[in-house]
C-alpha positions in Angstrom: -18.9 -11.1 -2.5 -19.1 -7.3 -2.8 -17.6 -5.3 -0.5 -20.5 -3.7 0.7 -21.9 -7.1 1.3 -19.1 -8.8 3.4 -19.6 -7.3 6.7 -17.4 -5.0 9.1 -13.9 -5.5 8.9 -12.5 -7.2 12.2 -9.4 -5.6 13.2 -7.0 -7.7 15.7 -4.9 -5.6 17.5 -5.9 -1.6 16.9 -1.8 -0.4 17.7 0.3 1.4 15.4 -0.6 -0.8 12.1 -4.2 -1.9 12.9 -5.2 1.5 13.9 -4.0 3.2 10.9 -5.4 0.6 8.8 -8.9 0.9 10.7 -8.9 4.5 10.8 -8.3 4.7 6.7 -10.8 2.0 6.5 -13.5 3.8 8.4 -12.7 7.2 6.6 -13.4 5.5 3.4 -16.9 4.1 4.8 -16.4 0.8 5.9 -17.7 -0.5 9.0 -15.0 -1.5 11.5 -14.7 -3.5 14.9 -11.5 -3.3 16.5 -10.1 -5.4 19.5 -7.3 -5.2 21.7 -5.9 -6.8 24.9 -4.9 -3.1 26.5 -8.2 -2.4 28.4 -7.2 1.5 28.6 -6.8 1.6 24.6 -10.3 -0.2 24.1 -12.0 2.5 26.9 -10.3 5.4 25.3 -11.6 4.1 22.0 -15.4 3.7 23.2 -15.3 7.1 25.1 -13.5 9.3 22.9 -12.7 7.8 19.6 -9.2 6.8 17.9 -7.0 9.7 17.2 -4.5 9.5 14.3 -1.9 12.1 15.2 1.0 13.1 12.8 1.5 14.8 9.3 -0.7 11.6 7.4 -4.2 12.2 7.2 -4.5 13.4 11.0 -8.0 12.4 12.2 -10.2 11.5 15.3 -12.7 8.4 14.0 -15.4 6.9 16.2 -14.4 3.1 17.0 -16.2 0.4 17.9 -13.6 -1.7 19.9 -13.9 -4.9 22.8 -11.6 -6.7 24.9 -10.8 -10.2 23.1 -13.1 -11.6 25.9 -15.9 -9.4 24.7 -16.4 -10.0 21.1 -19.3 -11.9 19.7 -20.0 -13.5 16.1 -17.8 -14.2 12.9 -16.2 -11.8 10.5 -15.5 -12.3 6.5 -12.6 -10.0 6.4 -10.2 -10.1 9.5 -6.8 -8.1 10.0 -4.5 -9.7 12.7 -1.8 -6.8 13.3 0.1 -7.8 16.6 3.4 -7.7 17.3 4.9 -11.2 15.9 5.8 -12.5 19.3 1.9 -12.5 19.9 0.8 -14.1 17.0 0.3 -18.1 18.6 -2.0 -16.2 21.3 -3.8 -13.8 19.0 -4.5 -16.4 16.2 -6.0 -18.9 18.6 -7.9 -16.3 19.8 -9.2 -14.9 16.9 -9.7 -17.8 14.9 -13.6 -18.9 16.1 -14.3 -15.5 14.8 -13.1 -15.9 11.2 -16.4 -17.0 9.2 -16.2 -20.1 7.5 -15.6 -18.5 4.0 -13.6 -15.5 5.7 -9.8 -14.8 5.9 -7.2 -13.4 7.8 -4.7 -11.1 6.3 -1.4 -10.9 8.4 -0.9 -7.3 8.4 2.6 -7.7 10.5 6.3 -7.9 10.5 7.9 -11.4 10.0 6.7 -14.8 8.5 3.5 -14.9 10.5 1.5 -16.2 7.8 3.1 -19.7 8.3 1.6 -19.8 11.9 -1.8 -18.2 10.8 -2.4 -20.8 8.2 -1.2 -23.9 10.7 -4.4 -22.6 12.6 -7.1 -21.4 9.9 -5.8 -23.5 7.3 -3.9 -21.8 4.1 -7.0 -21.2 2.2 -8.2 -18.7 4.8 -4.9 -16.8 5.1 -3.6 -14.2 2.9 -0.8 -12.3 2.6 0.3 -8.6 3.7 3.2 -6.7 3.6 3.4 -3.1 5.1 6.1 -0.6 5.6 4.3 2.5 6.6 5.7 4.3 9.3 3.0 4.5 12.6 3.4 4.3 16.3 0.8 3.9 19.2 1.5 6.9 21.6 -1.3 6.5 24.2 -4.5 5.0 24.7 -6.7 6.0 21.8 -4.0 7.6 20.1 -1.7 6.6 16.9 0.9 8.3 15.2 0.7 7.6 11.8 4.0 9.0 10.4 4.9 8.2 7.0 3.6 6.7 4.0 5.6 3.2 2.8 4.8 0.2 0.8 1.1 -1.6 1.3 1.1 -5.3 -0.4 -1.1 -8.1 -0.5 -1.1 -11.5 -2.4 -2.8 -14.8 -2.3 -0.1 -17.2 -0.7 0.3 -19.3 -3.7 0.2 -16.4 -6.0 -3.2 -17.0 -7.8 -5.5 -14.2 -8.9 -8.9 -14.5 -7.1 -11.8 -12.3 -7.0 -11.3 -12.1 -3.0 -7.5 -10.7 -3.3 -9.0 -8.4 -6.2 -11.5 -6.9 -3.6 -9.0 -7.1 -1.0 -6.5 -4.7 -2.8 -9.5 -2.4 -3.6 -9.8 -2.0 0.3 -6.4 -1.4 0.8 -6.3 1.1 -1.7 -9.0 2.7 0.4 -6.2 3.1 3.0 -3.3 3.8 0.4 -4.5 4.7 -3.1 -0.4 3.2 -3.8 -1.3 -0.2 -2.3 -0.8 -3.0 -5.0 -1.6 -6.8 -5.5 1.0 -9.3 -6.1 1.8 -12.7 -7.4 4.6 -13.2 -4.8 3.8 -12.0 -1.8 6.8 -14.6 -0.2 9.3 -12.0 -2.1 8.0 -9.1 0.0 7.8 -10.7 3.3 11.3 -12.4 2.8 12.7 -9.0 1.5 11.5 -7.4 4.6 13.5 -10.0 6.8 16.8 -8.2 5.4 15.3 -4.9 5.7 14.1 -5.8 9.1 17.6 -7.2 10.6 19.1 -3.6 9.7 16.2 -2.1 11.5 17.1 -4.1 14.6 21.0 -3.1 14.0 20.0 0.6 14.0 18.0 0.0 17.3 20.9 -0.8 19.1 21.8 2.7 19.4 19.9 5.8 20.4 20.4 7.4 17.1 17.7 7.7 14.5 16.9 5.0 11.7 18.5 7.4 8.8 21.3 8.4 10.9 22.5 5.2 11.4 22.0 4.0 7.9 24.0 7.0 6.7 26.7 6.6 9.1 29.9 5.3 7.1 31.4 3.7 10.5 28.1 1.6 10.6 27.8 0.9 6.9 30.5 -2.3 7.2 28.5 -4.2 9.8 24.8 -3.5 8.1 26.3 -4.7 5.3 27.6 -7.7 6.5 24.5 -8.2 8.5 22.1 -7.9 5.3 24.5 -10.1 3.3 24.0 -13.0 5.9 20.3 -12.5 5.5 20.4 -12.2 1.7 22.2 -15.4 1.6 19.7 -17.2 3.7 16.8 -15.6 1.5 19.0 -17.2 -1.1 19.3 -20.6 0.0 15.3 -20.7 0.6 14.9 -20.4 -3.3 12.8 -16.6 -2.8 13.8 -14.0 -5.2 13.2 -10.9 -2.7 11.0 -7.9 -3.9 12.3 -4.5 -2.8 10.4 -1.0 -1.5 11.0 1.8 -0.3 14.6 2.4 -1.3 15.7 -1.0 0.0 16.9 -3.2 -2.9 17.2 -6.8 -1.8 19.7 -7.5 -5.0 21.9 -5.0 -3.0 22.5 -7.7 -0.4 22.7 -10.7 -2.4 25.7 -12.8 -2.7 28.2 -11.4 -4.8 26.7 -7.6 -5.6 28.8 -4.7 -6.1 29.4 -1.9 -3.7 27.8 0.5 -6.2 24.5 -1.3 -5.4 25.2 -1.0 -1.8 25.8 2.9 -1.8 22.9 3.4 -3.8 20.4 1.1 -1.5 21.6 2.7 1.5 21.2 6.2 -0.1 17.9 5.5 -0.9 16.7 4.1 2.5 18.2 7.0 4.2 16.3 9.5 2.2 12.9 7.7 2.6 13.5 7.4 6.4 14.1 11.3 6.4 10.8 11.7 4.7 8.8 9.9 7.6 8.4 11.8 11.2 8.9 8.1 12.7 12.6 8.7 13.4 13.1 5.3 15.4 11.8 1.8 15.1 9.4 0.1 16.5 12.1 -2.2 18.0 13.8 0.8 19.5 10.5 1.8 21.0 9.9 -1.1 22.6 13.7 -1.0 24.3 13.8 2.5 25.2 10.5 3.6 25.7 8.1 0.8 26.8 10.6 -1.3 28.2 9.3 -4.5 26.9 10.0 -7.5 24.7 10.7 -7.1 21.4 10.0 -9.0 18.0 13.5 -10.2 18.2 13.1 -13.9 18.6 10.0 -14.0 16.8 11.5 -12.2 13.5 15.1 -13.3 13.4 14.7 -16.6 14.6 13.2 -18.0 11.7 16.5 -16.9 9.9 18.6 -18.9 12.3 16.8 -22.0 12.0 16.5 -21.7 8.0 20.4 -21.3 8.1 20.6 -24.3 10.1 18.7 -26.1 7.5 20.5 -24.9 4.7 24.0 -24.9 6.3 24.4 -21.5 6.5 26.0 -20.0 9.1 24.2 -17.1 10.6 26.7 -15.5 13.4 26.4 -12.0 12.9 22.2 -12.6 13.3 22.8 -15.0 16.4 24.8 -12.2 18.0 22.6 -9.2 17.0 19.8 -11.5 19.0 21.9 -12.0 22.1 22.3 -8.3 22.1 19.2 -7.3 21.9 18.2 -10.0 24.7 20.7 -8.3 26.9 19.0 -4.6 26.4 16.0 -6.1 27.1 17.4 -7.4 30.3 18.6 -4.1 31.3 22.4 -5.8 31.3 23.4 -3.3 28.4 22.6 0.0 27.4 21.5 1.3 24.1 24.8 2.8 22.2 26.5 3.1 18.9 29.2 1.1 20.7 26.6 -2.0 20.1 27.0 -2.0 16.3 30.7 -1.8 16.8 30.5 -4.6 18.9 28.6 -6.7 16.7 31.1 -6.5 13.9 33.8 -7.7 16.0 35.4 -4.1 16.8 35.8 -2.9 20.1 34.0 0.3 21.5 
């Protein structure tokens, strides 16, 4: 099927990731339908369009937007772009709108492809990895802060006409997008990187400042190595991206590789106007539950399956839970405590 014959693209979740992707597709001439549970966001998009703020292609696009209950029809190309903790509810609501010959692209953080495949089938699920910087700012406004890796791939690694067509679509958003035969390598690679981001979110400092801080490096290294051991136990060869080298956090890796990866991650994050992670925004700005359990929980579960201990990951989850509950402030001392030191 040609892209022009595939009908409109459905974006389920019009926040940071979904809003940025959808706006890019609209600019390229594709028809896009947004769905979001935030009534104010939907109303703003209907009345004033979707504004993309920031240094990367700022624009305002005319947007068709609906609340989930108002959407009708089925779609061949659908993107699920919600936070990982909302995947179960979102895919249940999205599933009736996926055409029999359609698919769901998981443009999310975590291993959500597993959850999606259980509902719509693995044959209608496509893996996606994104690492560009973006934030939801206000109803009708998304900040696209900096370019990052954009990768798609079939779950079984096969080369198919639909993955080639999807790759071409993603190149309309970012011309550096790639298609891979090993999407799980990217998804598991970001599990390690994601753990580092959760570590930086324990503080009020920027991602780059925490990654660059010599005092923070030991605990971040230990955390990355802990997750890296789980990835190795899963039998996955993780892929690197945007300065993050998963091999640097693999069992037995040398200090030189670690230093180089940290330096490159710092450089990448300093180029983005997104100074803090979405995790930090959930804790510090939006005062809401993060993706912590949805993203780090599978690491702990895998560790138990493979008899690999995950004490740092579990302590990190507990610390995030305390911050979510208002029992602990954001502070650099949290990283010190995570590593077993004192404030």
